[in-house]
N, C-alpha and C positions, 0 to 999 in steps of 0.2 A: 739692380737696374732691370726694368721691364723691357725686353727686347721688342715685343710687339708695339709698345707705346713709342719707343724710339724710332722704329721703322715707320709708324704712322706719322709721327712728327716730321720726319725727313720727307715723306711723300707729300705731305701738306705744304711744307716749305718749298719743295720743287714745283708744285702746281701753282703756288702763289707767285713764284718768280717767273714762271712761264706766262702766267696771266698778265703780270706787270710788263713784260717785254713784248707782248703781242701787238701793241700799238706803236712800237718804236720802229722808225724808218732807218734804213741804211743809206747813208749819203756818201758818195765817193767824191773826192776832191782832187784837182790837179791844176797846175798853172796854165794860164791862157797862152795861146800862141798866135793870136791875131784872128783866127777863124775857128769855129767850132767843128770838131771832127764829125764825120758821118760814116759810121761803120755798119749801120743797119741793126745793131743790137742795143746799144746804150743810148739813153736820151741825155743830151748835154744842155746845160743852161748856164748863163753867165751869172756869177755871184755879184750882182751890181748893188743890191740893197737887201734889207731884211725881208721885204716882201718876196723877193726871188728865193730866199732861203726857205721861207715858209711854204712856198708853192712848189718846191722841188719834189718830184715823185720819189717813192721808195725805190732804191736801186739806181737813181739817177746820178749823173755826174755834174758837179758844179765846178766851173773853171773860174779862177781868180787871177786878176792882174796884180802887179806888185803894189799899186796904190790902194788895193782892197785888202791888204794883208791884215789890217785891224779887224775887218769883218770876218776873215778866216779865223783869226785868233779867238774872236768872240764865239763863233759857232763851236769851236773846239772846246773852249772853256765852259760853255753853258749847254752842253749836249742834253742834259736832263730837261732843261727848260724848253728846248726845241724839240724834245721827244725824238731824238735821233742818235745814231752812232755814226761817227765820222771815220772813214777809212781812206787812205791815200792810194790813188790809182797810179801805179808806177809803170813806166815804159811806154807811155802814149807817144806815138810817132810825132816828130817835129815839135816836141815840147821841150823847153829848156827848164830843167829843174834847178832853179837858181838858189843860192844860199838863203834868201829871205823865205822861200817856201819851205826849205828843209828845217829852218829854225822854228817856223810856226807849226810844223806837222811832225816833229821828231818823235813825239810820244804816241802817235796813232798807229794802228795796225796798217800794214801795207798789203795791197792787192796787185798782182801782176796783170797788166793789160792783156798781154798775149794769152796767158793762162785762162783768164776770165772769158775772153772771146772764144777760145777753144772749147771750154766747158759749155758755154752757151750754144755754140753751133752743134755740139754733140747732143745736147739736150733737145734742141729743136729738131734735129734729124730723127732722134728717137721718138719724139712725139708724133712726127709725121708718119713714121713707120708703124707706131701703135694705132694710129687712126685707120690704117689699111689692114690691120691684123684680123685674125679670125676670132670668133667668140671662144669662150672657155670650153664650151661643149665640143666645138670643132677641133680645138687643140687636143683635147683628151681623146676624142675618137680617132684622131690621126695616129695615136700611139698604138692602137690595137686593130686598125684596119689597113688593108693594102690599097694601092692606087686604083685597083679595079673594083673596090668596094667590099671584097670578101674579108671576113674576119681572120686575123692572123691566128694560126694554131701551131702548136709544137707537137709533132708526132714522132720525133726521133729521140727517144729516151734510151740512152745507152749507159751501161755500167762500165766504168773504166777498168780495164785490166792492166796487165804489165806493159802491154804495147798498145799503140793506137788501133791496130787492126783487131785486137781481141776485145771482147766484151759482149754482153748479151743485150739484145734489143727486146724491149717489152712493148 
């Protein structure tokens, strides 16, 4: 077996899989509770019809009523045709995760609402912090300059003796 050829085939297959999944949206689903939540991070839309499913943004949350369970089952069954991956958003406040929803979404990956919002707020604060940060040159120069602008230098070269007080300074 030619190891180089096997490695090349693996890399080609990985790139092809990555290219195939580049256009796939992630859609989060949860049951409806009467009003759409407003947390400032996620975009929510009602899963009323196929048009709403096609218009849902990547990373958006689609909420379903019990009478729309067939639509939910359809999007889960035909994820490849809708060019999406469906994930269940669990732990949304004031939402009743009824048995009809669990039976429709049992096979899908679960995402924690609190964990997702926590990660999104951390990422947002990090992006704000990066926006105010120094350039690469300024960060590098901070490592070898003092606050007054002088270059840091080391002039205390000692050879260690048996005791801390002993040793020669060069």
